[in-house]
C-alpha positions as CSV (number, residue, x, y, z in Angstrom):
1,M,-26.2,-13.6,-28.2
2,S,-25.1,-10.7,-26.1
3,K,-21.5,-9.7,-26.7
4,L,-18.5,-7.9,-25.1
5,Y,-17.4,-5.1,-27.4
6,F,-14.2,-3.1,-27.3
7,R,-14.1,0.3,-29.1
8,Y,-10.6,1.8,-28.9
9,G,-9.0,4.8,-30.3
10,A,-6.2,7.4,-29.7
11,M,-7.0,10.5,-27.6
12,N,-9.6,12.8,-29.2
13,S,-11.2,10.0,-31.2
14,G,-14.6,10.6,-29.7
15,K,-14.8,7.6,-27.4
16,S,-16.8,9.3,-24.6
17,T,-19.0,11.2,-27.2
18,N,-19.8,7.9,-28.9
19,L,-20.6,6.2,-25.6
20,M,-23.1,9.0,-24.7
21,Q,-24.6,8.8,-28.1
22,V,-25.2,5.1,-27.7
23,A,-26.7,5.7,-24.3
24,Y,-29.1,8.3,-25.8
25,N,-30.1,6.0,-28.6
26,Y,-31.0,3.2,-26.1
27,E,-32.9,5.5,-23.8
28,E,-34.8,7.2,-26.7
29,R,-36.3,3.8,-27.4
30,G,-37.3,3.3,-23.7
31,M,-34.4,1.0,-22.9
32,K,-32.3,1.0,-19.8
33,V,-28.5,1.5,-19.8
34,K,-25.9,1.6,-17.0
35,I,-22.5,3.2,-17.1
36,F,-19.3,2.1,-15.4
37,K,-16.4,4.5,-15.0
38,P,-13.1,3.7,-13.2
39,Q,-12.6,5.6,-10.0
40,I,-9.0,6.4,-10.9
41,D,-10.2,8.7,-13.7
42,A,-10.4,11.9,-11.7
43,K,-11.3,14.1,-14.7
44,G,-14.9,15.2,-14.2
45,G,-15.3,13.4,-10.9
46,N,-18.2,10.9,-11.3
47,Q,-19.1,12.4,-14.6
48,L,-18.2,11.5,-18.2
49,V,-16.8,14.5,-20.0
50,S,-16.8,14.8,-23.8
51,R,-14.5,17.3,-25.5
52,L,-17.6,18.5,-27.3
53,G,-18.9,19.7,-23.9
54,V,-21.5,16.9,-23.4
55,V,-21.6,15.6,-19.8
56,R,-23.3,12.6,-18.2
57,T,-23.1,11.1,-14.7
58,A,-21.8,7.5,-14.4
59,D,-23.9,5.0,-12.5
60,F,-20.9,3.3,-10.8
61,A,-17.3,4.3,-10.1
62,V,-15.2,1.2,-10.3
63,Q,-12.5,0.4,-7.7
64,D,-10.1,-2.5,-7.9
65,E,-12.0,-4.6,-5.4
66,D,-15.4,-4.3,-7.1
67,N,-17.0,-7.3,-8.8
68,L,-18.8,-5.9,-11.9
69,Y,-20.7,-9.1,-12.5
70,E,-22.2,-8.9,-8.9
71,V,-22.9,-5.2,-9.3
72,T,-24.8,-5.8,-12.5
73,E,-26.7,-8.8,-11.1
74,K,-27.9,-6.7,-8.1
75,W,-29.0,-4.0,-10.5
76,I,-31.1,-6.5,-12.4
77,Q,-32.6,-8.0,-9.2
78,S,-33.6,-4.6,-7.9
79,E,-34.4,-2.6,-11.1
80,G,-35.3,-5.2,-13.7
81,K,-33.9,-5.7,-17.2
82,I,-30.8,-3.8,-18.3
83,N,-30.5,-3.5,-22.1
84,C,-26.8,-2.4,-22.2
85,I,-23.8,-1.8,-20.0
86,L,-21.4,1.0,-21.2
87,V,-17.9,1.4,-19.8
88,D,-15.8,4.6,-20.1
89,E,-12.0,4.7,-19.9
90,A,-11.9,0.8,-19.9
91,Q,-8.1,0.8,-20.1
92,F,-8.0,1.6,-16.3
93,L,-10.0,-1.5,-15.4
94,R,-8.2,-4.6,-14.0
95,A,-8.1,-7.8,-16.0
96,K,-10.5,-9.4,-13.6
97,H,-13.1,-6.7,-14.3
98,I,-12.9,-7.6,-18.0
99,D,-13.5,-11.2,-17.1
100,E,-16.5,-10.2,-15.0
101,L,-17.9,-8.1,-17.9
102,L,-17.5,-11.0,-20.3
103,K,-19.7,-13.0,-17.8
104,V,-22.2,-10.2,-17.8
105,A,-22.5,-10.5,-21.6
106,V,-22.6,-14.3,-21.8
107,I,-24.4,-15.3,-18.6
108,L,-26.6,-12.3,-17.8
109,K,-27.3,-11.7,-21.5
110,V,-26.5,-8.0,-21.3
111,P,-24.4,-6.4,-24.1
112,V,-21.3,-4.7,-22.8
113,I,-19.6,-1.9,-24.8
114,C,-16.2,-0.8,-23.5
115,Y,-14.4,2.4,-24.7
116,G,-10.8,3.1,-24.0
117,L,-7.2,3.6,-25.1
118,R,-5.2,0.6,-26.5
119,T,-1.7,1.9,-25.5
120,D,-0.2,4.5,-23.1
121,F,2.1,7.4,-23.9
122,L,5.1,5.0,-24.0
123,M,3.4,2.6,-26.4
124,N,2.8,0.0,-23.7
125,G,-0.5,-1.7,-23.2
126,F,-3.0,-1.0,-20.3
127,E,-4.1,-4.0,-18.3
128,G,-7.8,-3.5,-19.1
129,S,-7.2,-3.0,-22.8
130,E,-4.9,-6.0,-23.1
131,R,-7.5,-8.2,-21.6
132,L,-10.2,-6.8,-23.8
133,L,-8.1,-7.4,-26.9
134,L,-8.0,-11.1,-25.8
135,L,-11.6,-11.6,-24.8
136,A,-13.9,-9.1,-26.6
137,H,-16.2,-10.7,-29.2
138,S,-15.9,-7.5,-31.3
139,I,-13.1,-5.0,-31.6
140,E,-13.5,-1.7,-33.4
141,E,-11.2,1.2,-33.9
142,L,-12.5,4.8,-33.6
143,K,-10.2,6.8,-35.8
144,T,-8.8,10.3,-35.5
145,I,-6.0,12.3,-37.1
146,C,-2.7,13.7,-36.0
147,T,-2.0,17.4,-36.4
148,C,0.0,16.6,-39.5
149,G,-3.1,15.1,-41.1
150,K,-2.1,11.4,-41.0
151,K,-4.1,8.8,-39.1
152,A,-3.3,9.0,-35.3
153,L,-2.1,5.8,-33.8
154,L,-0.4,6.8,-30.6
155,N,-0.8,9.1,-27.6
156,G,1.7,11.8,-26.7
157,R,1.8,13.1,-23.1
158,K,2.5,16.8,-22.6
159,I,3.4,18.5,-19.3
160,N,3.4,22.3,-19.3
161,G,3.1,22.1,-23.1
162,E,6.2,19.9,-23.7
163,F,6.1,16.3,-24.8
164,V,7.5,13.9,-22.2
165,F,8.5,10.2,-22.6
166,E,9.0,9.2,-19.0
167,G,6.8,8.9,-15.9
168,E,4.1,6.8,-14.4
169,Q,1.7,5.1,-16.8
170,V,-1.4,6.8,-15.3
171,A,-1.6,10.6,-15.4
172,I,-5.1,11.9,-16.0
173,D,-5.7,14.2,-19.0
174,M,-6.5,17.8,-18.0
175,V,-5.6,17.2,-14.4
176,G,-2.8,19.5,-13.2
177,D,-0.4,20.3,-16.1
178,V,-1.0,17.1,-18.0
179,E,-2.5,16.9,-21.4
180,Y,-2.5,14.4,-24.3
181,Q,-2.3,14.7,-28.0
182,S,-3.1,12.0,-30.6
183,L,-0.1,11.4,-32.9
184,C,0.8,9.4,-36.0
185,A,3.8,7.1,-35.6
186,D,6.0,9.5,-37.6
187,C,5.3,12.5,-35.3
188,Y,5.5,10.4,-32.2
189,F,9.1,9.3,-33.0
190,K,10.0,12.8,-34.1
191,Y,8.9,14.3,-30.7
192,R,10.5,11.5,-28.8
193,K,13.8,12.1,-30.5
194,K,13.6,15.8,-29.8
195,A,12.8,15.1,-26.1
196,S,15.8,12.7,-25.9
197,E,18.2,15.2,-27.5
198,K,16.9,17.9,-25.1
199,N,17.5,15.7,-22.1
200,K,21.1,15.0,-23.2
201,L,21.8,18.7,-23.2
202,K,20.8,19.1,-19.6
């Protein structure tokens, strides 16, 4: 049975690199893959960008109104069998998109592997990730480490090199002055306390 997979991890855990490796493995065996990427992820335009420097163009930029089941069904009708659907930055998808991807796996019999963050910089869940945690047949953590050497669990947002703990949920990494750093829980709370104390002094 084809399944819906969710592979999550903190920033810098190699999600996009893993996705592109999976795509390469399928294609090396003569199989066809298709890649979804949310339109809202402005980093790299229509390309997936790995921190290792590997780049690949997505097949479809997902917007809120898109139906991913219908998109996949049309691909199959026009191009034939698809062996795997890969999704980058799946946290930015809507819950309905995840429902559609579940149908792709179950009804169209195409495995779907989604990669994304579990939580934002304030430890809140993303809509797409929350739905995946409820519906995915298989959930796997891609691990990375904090600068202190402990396992990274959370994502810290930096603006102009300073950790911030307020703002909109979505601010794209490496766009403008925004960057993210994977943090263990200890370091996350340490930086949050420092930011709070600094704001009190203003």
